N, C-alpha and C positions, 0 to 999 in steps of 0.2 A: 504494500500500500504506500502511496506517495502522499505526503501531507498536502491537503487542499488549502486554498487560500480562503481565509475566513474574513468577512468584512462586517464592520459595524457602521454606525452613522459617521464616525470620524476616523476609524482605524482600519488597518489591514493587518492580519496575523498571517505570516507566511514563512517559508523556509528562508534561512539566511542567504544572502548573496555576497559576492566578493566586495561589492561597493559599500556594504554595511560595516566592514571591518575597522576602518579608521574611526568612525563615530563610536562603534562598540568598545574599542580599546580605550578611546579617549574618556568616555564616561565611566567605564569600569576602573580606570586608574585614579579617579577622584576619591579623596579620603571619605567623603560623605557616603559614597557608594560602597567602597571597600570595607567600611567600618564593621559591617556584620557578615562579611564574606570571608571565604577561606584564604584569599589572596591579600597582599598589602600593596602590590603594584601589578599592573596589567599592561603588557606591551602589545604593540601591533603584531609582533611575532607570536605572542600567546594567542591572539585572535585568529591568526592564520592557521596555527596548528590545530586549534579547536575546529575551525571551519573545514579543514582538510580531513579531519578524523570522522566527520559525520557523513553518513550515507542516507539521504532522505528517502531513497527507494526502499529502505528497510524500515521505514517509520511504522511504529507499532510493535516492533519485535521485542519480546520480553527480555529484560536485562539491559536494554540500550537506553542511553540518554540522547536527547535531541535539544538543540537550541533553536527557538523560533523567534523571528523578528516581530516586534510590534512597531508598525510604521504609520505615519500619517496617511490617511486615505487620499488626501489631495496632492501632497508632494512626494509621497513614498519615502520621506526622510525617516531614518531609524530613530525611535524615541524610547525604546526599551526592549526587553526580551523576556521570553518565558523559557525556563528550563523544564524539560519533561522527561521523566524516567518511567519507562514501562516496567514495573516491578515484576509482574507476572501477567497472565492472560486477563485478569480481572481488576488489577489495581495499578494506579498511576500515582507517582509523586510529582509535585510541581513546585517550582520556585519562580520568582518574578523580580525584575529589576526595571526601574524607570530612570532615565537620565535626570540629573538634578534640575535642569531647567524646565522639565516637564512634570515634575512631581507636584502633588496637590491639585491636580486637574482631573481627577477621576480616571486617568488613563489605565492604571492597574486594575481598577474595579471593572471597567468596560472590557478590557482584554481578558482578564481571568474569567469573568462571568460568561463571556462568549466562548472561550475555550472549554469551560465546564459544560455548557450546553452541547457542544460538539462531542465531548468525551462521553457524556451520559446518553444523549439522544442518537448520535450517529455511530459511535463505537460501542455503545451499550455496555460500558464498563460499570463495575459494581461500586468502586470506592476510589476516592482521590485523597491523598495525604499530603501534608506540608509540615515542615519543621522550621521554626524560626527562633532566633535568639530571643530570650525572654525580655531583653532590653529594647528590642525593635518594635516599639509601640505601633508605628504605622503599619508594619507587616501584619502583626497579629490582629489589629483592629480591622484591617481589610478582610482577613479570613473570617473573622466573626461576623462582619457585615454581610458576607456571602453565605452565612449559615453554617460555616464549618464549626465543628464541635471540638473543644479542647479536650484531648484524651489523655494528655500526660504533661507533667511538669518535671523535667529531669533536672535535678539539683547537682551542680558542678560536675556534669557528665562529659564535658569537652574542655580540653586544654587548648585555648584559643588566643593567639596573639599574646602569649606570655602570662595568661591567667586562666583560672578555671571559670567556666561560664555555665549558665543555665539555658535550657532550651524548652520550648513548648512544642508539643506534637498535636497536630490538628488533623481531622478527617471529615469527609462528607460522603455520605452514601447516595447512590442514585435515588433511592426512595425518599431522601431528605431534601433533595433540591427543590428550591421554591421559585426559580426564575425561568421555567420553561414556558 
């Protein structure tokens, strides 16, 4: 299966293209974005290596991760991304990042809710999970806004950037979705 292009009123969610990589590496290298991520710096070469490692023709294969572009519908400018991990045949893990200049504009809400409709209605998946740093208020509030249920609070479970940190685990079942 190849990932389709998903469109909203203002966004397009699509496979990454080579033209996205400069913008992708630029916003990922900013401290405000990297703060809750596994990296501290993100280079153009990192973006190229990620891009070249993905095969969108295998989209949906259990065990694989895919990076999806969130772009402006009118300009096709990259403004964020979705990370998608097909855990098994019925479960998906997601993550999301929006470039700093586009944060606070409901872009993540619009993109994630559109992707969730696709996952549940088209792919017929059972469950979507997400993990976030317990200090990442914007991330966990978005998940809760989209009806994700907090299933766990892991205390000092990850050694992250020189200190022990807490994480929240969220999940949403197809039967719980409220935005179809």
